[in-house]
C-alpha positions, 0 to 999 in steps of 0.5 A: 499500499505504501508504494501505491501511495508514493507513486500517486504522490509522485505523480500528483507533484509531477502533474502526470497521469498514469497514461503519460508514465507508462503504456497500457499493453493490448489496448489500442484506444487508451483514451477511456483508460487515461481518464479512469487511470487519472481519476483513480490516481487522484482518488483519495486512499480508502483506509477505512475498515471493510464493513459486513456489506463490503465483505458481501459485495466483494464475495458476490463479485468473486463469485461472479468471477469463479462462475464465468459471470464476467465480460472481456475487455472487447465485449466491454468496449463493444458495449460502450461503442453501441451505447455511444455510437462511436467506432469500435476499439479493437483490443489486439 
């Protein structure tokens, strides 16, 4: 956790976003990733203890993952394209 805080603080001080500091392998159009990474990089660190609701939500997510109730990055990009009417972003 300390490294995450140090990296975030370094990026904030340098006014960098993660998209400027490294490439995202396997994604051709990183514009949406860049925005999300910038949001995550500047978000406050959540150091509060997990609640029972948090634990239940985490377990439900892992259960979905274990049972294959997931979508690929390409499926997510296709859904975004369909919802926004934008050109497809193919994942290599």
